[in-house]
DRENTOR-258626 format. One line per 8 residues: number of its first residue (from 1); for each residue x, y, z of N, C-alpha, C, O, CB. Coordinates in Angstrom, 3 decimals. Atoms other than C-alpha are relative to their C-alpha. Glycine has a CB too. Layout:
// DRENTOR-258626
NUM = X/Y/Z/X/Y/Z/X/Y/Z/X/Y/Z/X/Y/Z  ...
This chain:
// DRENTOR-258626
1 = 0.817/-1.185/0.000/0.000/0.000/0.000/0.867/1.259/0.000/0.559/2.242/-0.673/-0.933/-0.007/1.198  -0.902/-1.151/-0.032/2.877/2.358/0.813/0.615/0.238/-1.381/0.759/1.380/-1.817/1.110/-0.213/1.052  -0.605/-0.120/1.321/4.452/1.643/-2.557/-0.968/0.641/-0.987/-0.569/1.490/-1.784/0.443/-1.374/-0.511  1.010/-0.561/0.888/1.231/2.455/-4.386/-0.207/1.482/0.280/-0.345/2.271/-0.654/-1.320/-0.754/0.147  0.174/-1.410/-0.370/0.825/5.731/-2.486/1.187/0.831/-0.479/1.011/1.928/-1.007/-0.168/0.144/1.529  -1.201/-0.712/0.443/4.410/6.752/-3.224/0.020/0.103/-1.527/0.381/1.148/-2.067/1.279/-0.713/0.510  0.043/-0.008/1.457/4.010/5.809/-6.898/-0.997/1.037/-0.522/-0.695/1.767/-1.466/-0.364/-1.390/-0.523  1.005/-0.993/0.410/0.843/7.904/-7.229/0.511/1.411/0.258/0.301/2.307/-0.560/-1.335/-0.228/0.750
9 = -0.547/-1.325/-0.314/2.567/10.843/-5.534/1.074/0.399/-1.016/1.108/1.550/-1.451/0.587/0.017/1.429  -1.045/-0.296/0.978/5.555/10.612/-7.907/-0.586/0.304/-1.380/-0.129/1.224/-2.057/0.974/-1.171/-0.095  0.632/-0.245/1.301/3.350/10.410/-10.998/-0.675/1.364/-0.007/-0.558/2.109/-0.980/-1.029/-1.107/-0.330  0.662/-1.305/-0.093/1.311/13.410/-9.839/1.019/1.125/-0.026/0.806/2.136/-0.694/-0.848/0.088/1.275  -1.050/-1.008/-0.021/4.475/15.384/-9.132/0.627/0.161/-1.388/0.864/1.285/-1.832/1.074/-0.373/1.032  -0.597/-0.058/1.339/5.966/14.498/-12.540/-0.916/0.702/-0.993/-0.459/1.512/-1.800/0.319/-1.406/-0.499  0.956/-0.635/0.910/2.821/15.531/-14.386/-0.049/1.496/0.248/-0.091/2.276/-0.703/-1.402/-0.611/0.164  0.044/-1.429/-0.323/2.733/18.869/-12.566/1.272/0.718/-0.430/1.204/1.858/-0.889/-0.220/0.195/1.494
17 = -1.260/-0.627/0.392/6.401/19.588/-13.252/0.036/0.216/-1.509/0.396/1.303/-1.960/1.198/-0.860/0.448  -0.046/-0.129/1.454/6.120/18.930/-17.003/-1.129/0.860/-0.554/-0.987/1.430/-1.636/-0.050/-1.364/-0.635  1.108/-0.834/0.475/2.782/20.731/-17.329/0.367/1.473/0.028/-0.148/2.248/-0.777/-1.249/-0.239/0.846  -0.398/-1.402/-0.125/4.414/24.005/-16.280/1.276/0.326/-0.763/1.779/1.443/-0.650/0.182/0.351/1.450  -1.225/-0.220/0.758/7.446/23.629/-18.560/-0.351/0.683/-1.323/-0.678/0.011/-2.301/0.754/-1.345/-0.248  0.411/-0.748/1.192/6.752/26.387/-21.106/1.053/-0.033/-1.101/0.706/0.151/-2.268/-0.299/1.438/0.369  -1.027/0.000/1.044/10.096/26.128/-22.930/-0.195/-1.156/-0.977/-0.004/-0.978/-2.180/1.391/-0.080/0.627  0.259/1.130/0.883/9.273/22.691/-24.310/-1.229/0.287/-0.846/-1.222/0.047/-2.053/-0.187/-1.302/0.810
25 = 1.228/-0.288/0.736/5.780/23.769/-25.281/0.235/1.048/-1.083/-0.291/0.909/-2.187/-1.092/0.472/0.955  -0.265/-1.044/0.987/7.051/26.900/-27.066/0.818/-0.531/-1.173/0.556/-0.167/-2.319/0.728/1.170/0.653  -0.806/0.537/1.102/9.655/24.983/-29.073/-0.837/-0.903/-0.899/-0.647/-0.915/-2.115/1.210/-0.776/0.546  0.885/0.841/0.804/7.022/22.493/-30.198/-0.926/0.867/-0.838/-1.155/0.567/-2.010/-0.819/-0.949/0.897  0.881/-0.907/0.741/4.683/25.329/-31.204/0.731/0.633/-1.177/0.163/0.744/-2.263/-0.547/1.092/0.926  -0.770/-0.609/1.083/7.431/26.986/-33.270/0.255/-1.003/-1.119/0.148/-0.661/-2.297/1.331/0.546/0.529  -0.274/1.020/1.012/8.293/23.735/-35.044/-1.249/-0.320/-0.809/-1.171/-0.506/-2.023/0.539/-1.274/0.655  1.241/0.315/0.700/4.662/23.037/-35.896/-0.406/1.139/-0.913/-0.911/0.894/-2.008/-1.117/-0.301/0.993
33 = 0.373/-1.147/0.818/4.088/26.565/-37.206/0.841/0.097/-1.268/0.376/0.650/-2.264/0.134/1.276/0.805  -0.891/-0.114/1.146/7.020/26.265/-39.612/-0.420/-0.903/-1.152/-0.112/-0.599/-2.304/1.413/-0.325/0.412  0.390/0.942/1.041/5.525/23.334/-41.532/-1.402/0.351/-0.489/-2.337/0.460/0.304/0.055/-1.464/0.522  1.302/-0.280/0.599/2.685/24.140/-43.937/-0.478/-1.265/-0.704/0.287/-1.916/-1.416/0.075/1.210/-0.997  0.587/1.184/0.620/0.364/21.354/-45.059/-0.879/0.441/-1.162/-1.722/1.325/-1.008/-0.819/-0.830/1.033  0.779/-0.309/1.195/-1.098/21.492/-48.572/-0.957/-1.164/-0.239/-0.532/-2.317/-0.319/0.929/0.246/-1.250  1.013/1.044/0.124/-4.366/19.589/-49.050/-0.801/0.182/-1.286/-0.871/1.280/-1.840/-0.937/0.010/1.220  0.863/-0.066/1.184/-6.629/18.749/-51.982/-1.445/0.264/0.427/-1.711/0.512/1.603/0.092/-1.316/-0.826
41 = 1.400/-0.313/-0.273/-10.407/19.273/-52.238/-0.646/-0.971/0.986/-1.571/-0.593/1.705/-0.781/0.002/-1.288  0.562/1.001/-0.905/-11.144/16.064/-50.306/0.615/0.062/1.397/0.194/-0.677/2.286/0.195/-1.384/-0.579  -0.639/-0.126/-1.302/-8.919/17.106/-47.406/1.206/-0.894/0.189/1.727/-0.990/1.300/-0.982/-0.290/1.059  -1.184/0.857/-0.086/-6.072/14.700/-48.179/1.259/0.841/-0.145/1.332/1.739/-0.985/-0.040/-1.105/-1.083  -1.267/-0.725/0.089/-2.568/15.964/-47.591/0.748/-0.428/-1.260/0.990/-1.616/-1.474/0.869/-0.248/1.261  -0.736/0.313/1.225/-0.720/16.198/-50.909/1.464/0.403/0.098/2.307/-0.143/-0.612/-0.644/0.691/-1.190  -1.388/-0.444/-0.152/2.441/17.999/-49.782/0.147/0.780/1.297/-0.828/1.263/1.873/0.444/0.866/-1.210  -0.335/-0.883/-1.114/4.167/19.768/-46.931/1.125/0.909/-0.464/1.903/0.554/-1.349/0.412/-0.811/1.285
49 = -1.097/-0.908/0.335/6.463/22.749/-47.127/0.450/0.712/1.259/-0.305/0.859/2.221/-0.426/1.024/-1.088  -0.553/-0.754/-1.125/8.712/24.652/-44.773/1.174/0.821/-0.498/1.846/0.458/-1.463/0.435/-0.946/1.161  -1.175/-0.809/0.292/11.293/27.390/-44.887/1.171/-0.579/0.773/1.049/-0.906/1.954/-0.233/1.502/0.365  -1.206/0.510/-0.641/14.799/26.178/-44.143/1.141/0.966/-0.295/1.024/1.838/-1.156/0.342/-1.445/-0.495  -1.175/-0.837/0.266/18.201/27.819/-43.990/0.840/-0.653/-1.091/0.691/-1.841/-1.380/0.846/0.214/1.297  -0.862/0.554/1.047/20.778/27.394/-46.721/0.942/-1.062/0.553/1.406/-1.922/-0.196/0.807/1.112/-0.664  -0.863/1.009/-0.615/22.869/25.367/-44.268/-0.681/-1.367/0.054/-0.005/-2.387/0.181/0.399/0.436/1.407  0.740/1.258/-0.049/20.117/22.711/-44.261/-0.184/-0.650/-1.370/-0.772/-1.728/-1.465/-1.343/0.232/0.623
57 = 0.127/0.573/1.344/20.297/22.122/-48.027/0.873/-1.244/-0.141/1.984/-1.276/0.387/0.383/1.042/-1.070  -0.828/1.181/0.252/21.516/18.677/-49.120/1.183/0.337/-0.908/1.147/1.314/-1.656/-0.844/-1.118/-0.629  -1.232/-0.249/0.747/24.956/18.457/-50.699/-0.234/0.032/-1.509/0.351/0.868/-2.198/1.032/-1.061/0.335  0.226/0.009/1.451/23.657/17.594/-54.188/-0.682/1.288/-0.472/-0.412/1.747/-1.582/-0.852/-1.216/-0.396  0.653/-1.263/0.353/21.456/20.728/-54.205/1.015/1.138/0.045/1.011/2.008/-0.826/-1.187/0.294/0.956  -1.042/-1.032/-0.103/24.369/22.896/-53.061/0.938/-0.073/-1.209/1.324/0.957/-1.761/0.806/-0.165/1.320  -0.875/0.156/1.171/26.546/21.450/-55.847/-0.659/0.543/-1.263/0.000/1.197/-2.072/0.367/-1.477/-0.199  0.710/-0.533/1.168/23.876/22.261/-58.457/-0.021/1.520/0.024/0.179/2.163/-1.006/-1.433/-0.544/-0.054
65 = 0.013/-1.463/-0.115/23.601/25.815/-57.157/1.373/0.588/-0.298/1.478/1.602/-0.988/-0.457/0.424/1.400  -1.352/-0.507/0.234/27.372/26.285/-57.175/0.379/-0.099/-1.477/1.102/0.754/-1.990/1.013/-0.771/0.857  -0.316/0.180/1.415/27.587/24.978/-60.745/-0.798/0.959/-0.884/-0.239/1.577/-1.790/-0.272/-1.440/-0.419  0.873/-0.795/0.870/24.616/26.857/-62.240/-0.019/1.484/0.363/-0.176/2.328/-0.519/-1.407/-0.545/0.057  0.118/-1.397/-0.462/24.637/30.066/-60.141/1.137/0.326/0.970/0.878/0.563/2.149/-1.383/0.244/0.686  -1.128/-0.136/-0.927/28.142/30.545/-58.704/0.117/1.366/0.673/0.652/1.455/1.778/1.261/-0.281/-0.725  -0.196/-1.347/-0.542/27.972/34.314/-58.122/-1.255/0.581/0.632/-1.355/1.798/0.787/0.478/0.921/-1.085  1.253/-0.479/-0.573/24.516/34.541/-56.552/-0.102/-0.403/1.465/0.380/-1.462/1.869/-1.202/-0.545/-0.790
73 = 0.194/0.247/-1.428/23.591/34.747/-52.879/-1.389/-0.567/0.243/-2.350/-0.179/-0.423/0.205/1.295/0.816  1.286/0.602/-0.342/20.811/32.668/-51.350/-0.751/0.944/0.933/-0.234/1.354/1.972/0.190/-1.400/0.660  0.849/-0.868/-0.819/17.974/34.818/-49.989/-0.930/-0.842/0.862/-1.033/-0.613/2.067/-0.816/0.965/-0.888  0.904/0.866/-0.759/15.455/32.132/-48.977/-0.082/-1.369/-0.662/0.166/-1.521/-1.859/-1.409/0.634/0.110  0.128/1.374/0.485/14.889/28.396/-49.309/-1.290/-0.577/0.566/-1.544/-0.500/1.768/1.241/-0.875/0.407  1.219/0.676/-0.428/11.576/26.568/-49.188/0.069/-1.442/-0.480/0.316/-1.707/-1.656/-1.277/0.720/-0.548  -0.068/1.426/0.305/11.491/22.775/-49.049/-1.414/-0.557/-0.119/-2.222/-0.407/0.798/0.803/-0.765/1.089  1.282/0.664/0.213/8.494/20.913/-50.507/0.222/-1.497/0.038/1.190/-2.002/-0.530/-0.649/0.432/-1.346
81 = -0.063/1.453/-0.048/7.878/17.249/-49.748/-1.344/-0.532/-0.483/-2.352/-0.416/0.214/0.339/-0.518/1.447  1.221/0.560/0.578/5.303/15.579/-51.996/0.294/-1.405/-0.496/1.224/-1.618/-1.274/-0.542/0.894/-1.156  -0.144/1.411/0.399/4.955/11.822/-52.444/1.410/-0.518/0.263/1.940/-1.306/-0.521/-0.343/-0.171/-1.484  -1.330/0.464/-0.369/8.296/11.275/-50.725/1.143/0.658/-0.748/2.305/0.359/-0.473/0.077/-1.445/-0.205  -1.032/-0.700/0.783/10.176/13.516/-53.188/0.146/1.426/0.510/-0.845/2.137/0.678/-0.351/0.000/-1.520  -0.260/-1.358/-0.475/11.802/16.709/-51.962/0.405/0.897/-1.159/1.222/0.531/-2.004/1.095/-0.001/1.081  -0.303/-1.022/0.992/11.911/19.815/-54.126/0.292/1.282/0.753/-0.355/1.580/1.758/-1.175/0.189/-1.023  -0.408/-1.230/-0.668/13.583/23.087/-53.187/-0.258/1.187/-0.919/0.139/1.175/-2.084/1.493/-0.061/0.408
89 = 0.200/-1.261/0.704/12.461/26.558/-54.283/0.949/0.990/0.666/0.795/1.313/1.844/-1.522/0.492/0.054  -1.060/-0.846/-0.551/15.449/28.872/-53.826/-0.059/1.366/-0.672/-0.097/1.465/-1.899/1.403/-0.654/-0.196  -0.073/-1.364/0.517/15.457/32.650/-54.203/1.443/0.455/0.099/2.047/0.418/1.171/-0.955/0.967/0.779  -1.395/-0.426/0.089/18.846/33.964/-55.330/0.059/1.486/-0.316/-0.876/2.051/-0.884/0.763/-0.816/-1.074  -0.146/-1.441/0.198/20.162/37.518/-55.468/1.403/0.323/-0.493/2.390/-0.241/-0.021/-0.299/0.763/1.305  -1.264/-0.613/0.404/22.898/39.378/-57.329/-0.142/1.496/0.229/-1.140/1.952/0.789/0.360/-0.326/-1.507  0.063/-1.453/-0.178/23.676/43.082/-57.348/-1.114/0.628/-0.825/-1.631/1.685/-0.465/1.332/0.633/-0.373  0.976/-0.615/0.908/21.211/43.682/-60.189/-1.313/-0.758/-0.151/-2.272/-0.206/-0.691/0.610/0.152/-1.335
97 = 1.235/0.752/0.242/18.590/40.919/-60.122/-0.276/-1.049/1.070/0.589/-1.407/1.869/0.065/-0.669/-1.350  0.435/1.141/-0.803/16.634/38.250/-58.267/-0.341/-1.134/-0.955/-0.760/-0.908/-2.090/-1.229/0.367/0.911  0.327/1.174/0.799/16.155/34.720/-59.539/-0.593/-1.050/0.931/-0.063/-1.308/2.012/1.261/-0.552/-0.752  0.637/1.071/-0.764/13.816/31.994/-58.277/0.175/-1.285/-0.795/-0.236/-1.372/-1.953/-1.525/0.304/0.277  -0.268/1.263/0.682/14.875/28.442/-59.119/-0.635/-1.157/0.758/-0.826/-1.103/1.973/1.514/-0.227/-0.148  0.557/1.229/-0.566/13.364/25.013/-58.544/1.025/-1.100/-0.204/1.484/-1.339/-1.321/-1.380/-0.377/-0.659  -1.017/1.048/0.066/15.762/22.199/-57.723/-0.586/-1.275/0.592/-1.060/-1.284/1.728/1.305/0.422/0.755  0.403/1.309/-0.500/14.811/18.547/-57.408/1.157/-0.963/-0.242/2.255/-0.550/-0.617/-1.320/-0.504/-0.693
105 = -1.057/0.992/0.173/16.771/15.331/-57.609/0.546/0.008/-1.422/1.752/-0.132/-1.628/-0.518/-1.388/0.350  -0.419/0.078/1.400/16.851/15.424/-61.410/0.046/1.344/-0.705/0.823/1.511/-1.646/-0.916/-0.904/-0.743  0.189/-1.232/0.762/15.905/18.957/-62.454/0.579/1.230/0.681/0.718/1.296/1.902/-1.454/0.217/-0.251  -0.342/-1.353/-0.421/17.157/22.513/-62.197/-0.728/0.920/-0.966/-0.431/0.929/-2.160/1.576/0.258/0.004  0.843/-0.810/0.873/14.634/25.018/-63.527/-0.113/1.411/0.563/-0.345/1.592/1.758/-1.401/-0.636/-0.160  0.214/-1.385/-0.407/14.473/28.813/-63.421/-1.482/0.300/-0.114/-2.058/0.224/-1.199/0.842/0.989/-0.865  1.424/-0.305/-0.008/10.951/29.761/-62.403/-0.273/1.456/-0.327/-1.227/1.780/-1.034/-0.597/-0.342/1.342  0.236/-1.430/0.162/11.294/33.524/-62.367/1.323/0.738/0.128/2.185/0.352/0.917/-1.026/0.521/1.042
113 = -1.185/-0.837/-0.074/13.954/36.145/-62.932/-0.423/1.432/-0.267/-1.115/1.707/-1.248/1.094/-0.466/-1.010  0.368/-1.398/0.209/13.573/39.890/-62.540/1.083/0.912/0.542/1.818/0.557/1.464/-1.348/0.318/0.667  -1.016/-0.978/-0.376/15.757/42.971/-62.217/-0.431/0.774/1.233/-1.621/0.952/1.491/0.279/0.961/-1.157  0.268/-0.840/-1.160/16.043/45.038/-59.072/-0.348/1.408/-0.460/0.130/1.876/-1.493/1.213/0.022/0.957  0.306/-1.403/0.296/14.553/48.511/-59.049/1.168/0.860/0.452/1.788/0.585/1.480/-1.324/0.452/0.695  -1.127/-0.879/-0.352/17.145/51.281/-59.005/-0.433/1.098/0.920/0.384/1.929/1.317/0.629/0.599/-1.241
């Protein structure tokens, strides 16, 4: 009986300690907010996307960027995951223009390119 009472007291204490831990809750909230879910008309998830830093890009994507756009700086990176395939939409910047490219395992495609306003 003593063991059961002590066990219940420990469980109650543990639940109360973790319930008031706001740092864990805030980090989970931030992580969930970063991922966007894309759904079809029936409500089925077709893709997810999130903004990532350039340091999180896979090596093969970095190599493609270095080969195709060596003198451009990365402004933003968005990662799409659809049907298990990851695609990256990268916004690049030079002194005179912006360029938006799509990079997947096989493809490198320029989606948009425009000059900066003077």
